[in-house]
SEKOLBA-649043 format. One record per atom (N, C-alpha, C): residue in three letters; y, z, x. Coordinates in steps of 0.02 Angstrom, whole numbers, padded with zeros to 5 digits, always signed. Layout:
N
ALAYZX;...
REM end
This chain:
101
MET+04710+05055+04532;MET+04672+05056+04593;MET+04680+04990+04630;TYR+04740+04980+04654;TYR+04758+04918+04685;TYR+04716+04905+04748;ALA+04707+04956+04788;ALA+04670+04947+04851;ALA+04596+04930+04837;ASP+04569+04956+04781;ASP+04499+04942+04764;ASP+04491+04877+04726;GLN+04545+04843+04710;GLN+04545+04782+04670;GLN+04507+04794+04605;THR+04527+04847+04570;THR+04494+04865+04508;THR+04547+04881+04455;ALA+04538+04853+04396;ALA+04580+04869+04338;ALA+04538+04910+04290;VAL+04561+04969+04272;VAL+04524+05013+04227;VAL+04560+05016+04160;LEU+04524+05000+04106;LEU+04552+05005+04039;LEU+04518+05062+04003;GLY+04558+05108+03977;GLY+04530+05166+03943;GLY+04578+05191+03891;PRO+04569+05253+03870;PRO+04613+05281+03819;PRO+04685+05287+03843;LEU+04731+05294+03796;LEU+04802+05300+03813;LEU+04813+05360+03858;SER+04863+05354+03901;SER+04879+05408+03948;SER+04910+05467+03911;THR+04897+05526+03937;THR+04928+05586+03909;THR+04989+05607+03950;PHE+04999+05574+04008;PHE+05056+05588+04050;PHE+05075+05525+04088;ALA+05137+05522+04112;ALA+05161+05464+04148;ALA+05128+05461+04217;GLU+05105+05403+04235;GLU+05074+05394+04300;GLU+05096+05326+04328;PRO+05116+05324+04392;PRO+05137+05260+04420;PRO+05081+05208+04418;HIS+05099+05147+04404;HIS+05052+05090+04402;HIS+05003+05095+04344;ALA+05018+05136+04294;ALA+04975+05140+04234;ALA+05018+05120+04174;TYR+04990+05080+04130;TYR+05027+05055+04073;TYR+04985+05063+04010;ASP+05017+05078+03954;ASP+04982+05083+03890;ASP+04985+05014+03856;LEU+04928+04992+03833;LEU+04924+04927+03798;LEU+04897+04938+03728;CYS+04920+04897+03681;CYS+04891+04899+03615;CYS+04820+04869+03618;GLU+04782+04878+03565;GLU+04712+04856+03565;GLU+04706+04781+03576;GLU+04751+04742+03543;GLU+04748+04669+03549;GLU+04758+04646+03622;HIS+04809+04674+03655;HIS+04823+04654+03723;HIS+04771+04681+03772;ALA+04743+04740+03758;ALA+04691+04767+03802;ALA+04629+04722+03800;GLU+04614+04694+03741;GLU+04556+04650+03736;GLU+04566+04584+03774;ARG+04629+04561+03776;ARG+04644+04497+03808;ARG+04662+04503+03882;LEU+04662+04563+03909;LEU+04683+04574+03978;LEU+04636+04537+04026;SER+04666+04504+04075;SER+04626+04474+04128;SER+04654+04499+04195;ALA+04611+04507+04243;ALA+04631+04531+04309;ALA+04632+04472+04357;PRO+04665+04480+04414;PRO+04665+04427+04465;PRO+04593+04410+04488;ARG+04585+04350+04513;ARG+04520+04328+04537;ARG+04495+04375+04592;GLY+04433+04396+04586;GLY+04404+04441+04635;GLY+04409+04514+04616;TRP+04447+04529+04564;TRP+04455+04598+04541;TRP+04400+04615+04490;GLU+04384+04678+04487;GLU+04336+04702+04438;GLU+04374+04736+04381;VAL+04354+04722+04319;VAL+04384+04755+04261;VAL+04333+04804+04232;VAL+04352+04867+04231;VAL+04309+04920+04204;VAL+04339+04941+04137;ARG+04300+04934+04084;ARG+04324+04953+04017;ARG+04287+05017+03996;LEU+04325+05070+03989;LEU+04297+05134+03968;LEU+04296+05136+03892;ALA+04237+05134+03864;ALA+04231+05136+03791;ALA+04234+05208+03768;ARG+04273+05219+03717;ARG+04279+05287+03690;ARG+04284+05281+03614;GLU+04246+05322+03580;GLU+04249+05322+03508;GLU+04317+05347+03486;HIS+04345+05311+03438;HIS+04411+05332+03412;HIS+04402+05390+03364;VAL+04434+05445+03380;VAL+04434+05504+03336;VAL+04504+05513+03310;PRO+04514+05506+03244;PRO+04582+05514+03218;PRO+04608+05584+03232;PRO+04670+05589+03255;PRO+04697+05655+03271;PRO+04709+05696+03207;GLY+04698+05760+03212;GLY+04713+05804+03156;GLY+04786+05822+03157;PRO+04807+05864+03110;PRO+04877+05882+03109;PRO+04896+05923+03171;SER+04954+05909+03198;SER+04977+05946+03256;SER+05012+06010+03234;ASP+05028+06053+03282;ASP+05065+06114+03266;ASP+05133+06096+03236;ASP+05164+06042+03262;ASP+05229+06021+03235;ASP+05223+06001+03162;ASP+05169+05965+03145;ASP+05159+05944+03075;ASP+05151+06005+03030;LEU+05111+06053+03052;LEU+05099+06112+03011;LEU+05162+06155+03004;LEU+05201+06161+03058;LEU+05264+06198+03053;LEU+05314+06164+03007;ALA+05317+06098+03009;ALA+05362+06061+02965;ALA+05342+06070+02892;LEU+05277+06069+02879;LEU+05252+06079+02811;LEU+05268+06150+02787;ALA+05256+06200+02830;ALA+05271+06269+02811;ALA+05346+06279+02799;ASN+05388+06249+02839;ASN+05461+06254+02829;ASN+05482+06221+02764;ALA+05452+06164+02748;ALA+05469+06129+02685;ALA+05449+06171+02625;VAL+05390+06202+02628;VAL+05368+06245+02573;VAL+05413+06306+02567;ARG+05430+06335+02623;ARG+05474+06394+02623;ARG+05543+06375+02594;GLU+05569+06319+02614;GLU+05635+06296+02589;GLU+05632+06281+02514;ALA+05578+06252+02491;ALA+05572+06236+02420;ALA+05566+06299+02378;GLY+05541+06353+02406;GLY+05533+06416+02369;GLY+05595+06458+02367;ARG+05646+06442+02405;ARG+05708+06481+02405;ARG+05747+06467+02341;PRO+05779+06518+02313;PRO+05820+06505+02254;PRO+05882+06465+02274;ILE+05903+06422+02230;ILE+05962+06380+02242;ILE+06023+06420+02221;ALA+06069+06428+02268;ALA+06130+06465+02253;ALA+06174+06421+02209;ALA+06198+06450+02154;ALA+06241+06412+02108;ALA+06310+06403+02140;PRO+06338+06344+02135;PRO+06405+06334+02162;PRO+06456+06372+02118;LEU+06514+06386+02146;LEU+06566+06422+02110;LEU+06586+06386+02046;ALA+06600+06324+02049;ALA+06618+06285+01990;ALA+06573+06224+01989;ALA+06521+06228+01948;ALA+06473+06173+01946;ALA+06503+06114+01907;PRO+06505+06055+01939;PRO+06531+05997+01903;PRO+06482+05977+01847;ARG+06509+05952+01793;ARG+06467+05929+01738;ARG+06431+05866+01762;PRO+06366+05863+01748;PRO+06330+05802+01768;PRO+06354+05742+01727;VAL+06369+05688+01763;VAL+06391+05627+01731;VAL+06336+05576+01736;PRO+06315+05546+01679;PRO+06261+05496+01683;PRO+06282+05435+01723;ASP+06235+05407+01760;ASP+06250+05345+01796;ASP+06234+05286+01749;GLU+06235+05226+01778;GLU+06225+05166+01736;GLU+06156+05162+01704;ARG+06107+05199+01729;ARG+06040+05199+01700;ARG+06030+05257+01651;GLY+06080+05299+01643;GLY+06074+05356+01599;GLY+06045+05417+01633;ALA+06037+05416+01699;ALA+06010+05473+01736;ALA+06067+05520+01754;ARG+06054+05586+01750;ARG+06104+05637+01767;ARG+06080+05678+01826;GLU+06125+05696+01869;GLU+06109+05739+01925;GLU+06108+05811+01901;THR+06050+05845+01910;THR+06043+05914+01887;THR+06038+05963+01946;GLY+06030+05938+02005;GLY+06025+05982+02063;GLY+06032+05942+02127;ARG+06043+05978+02181;ARG+06052+05946+02246;ARG+06024+05992+02300;ARG+05992+05962+02349;ARG+05968+05999+02407;ARG+05981+05955+02468;GLY+06034+05973+02504;GLY+06053+05931+02561;GLY+06076+05863+02537;HIS+06045+05810+02562;HIS+06063+05742+02541;HIS+06020+05717+02483;LEU+05973+05759+02459;LEU+05929+05739+02404;LEU+05959+05762+02338;ARG+05948+05722+02285;ARG+05973+05739+02219;ARG+05914+05742+02170;VAL+05920+05787+02121;VAL+05871+05791+02066;VAL+05903+05758+02006;LEU+05871+05705+01980;LEU+05897+05668+01924;LEU+05852+05677+01863;THR+05883+05680+01804;THR+05845+05681+01742;THR+05872+05626+01697;THR+05829+05602+01654;THR+05849+05552+01606;THR+05838+05580+01537;ASP+05881+05562+01491;ASP+05875+05587+01422;ASP+05838+05537+01379;
REM end
């Protein structure tokens, strides 16, 4: 509100708006306005966000993927122990399942 000579501090924006900036808590507390300007601080209780739809879908997909049977490769290589004695017993993408004897 440049014409009103007012700086308003409140919760983070949910959309992009010209002349509006998101500040961390430390910088919002230290903000000073030009001489003659009024600073309005909108206090709002912090409510931690719950899981979003994306979080729930990612969790459901991970559970679904974990429940699928693993297709056996045509010629399974024999597991070779590494320097710690751990052997690879399975693979899912870039993740490996290791066992130790």
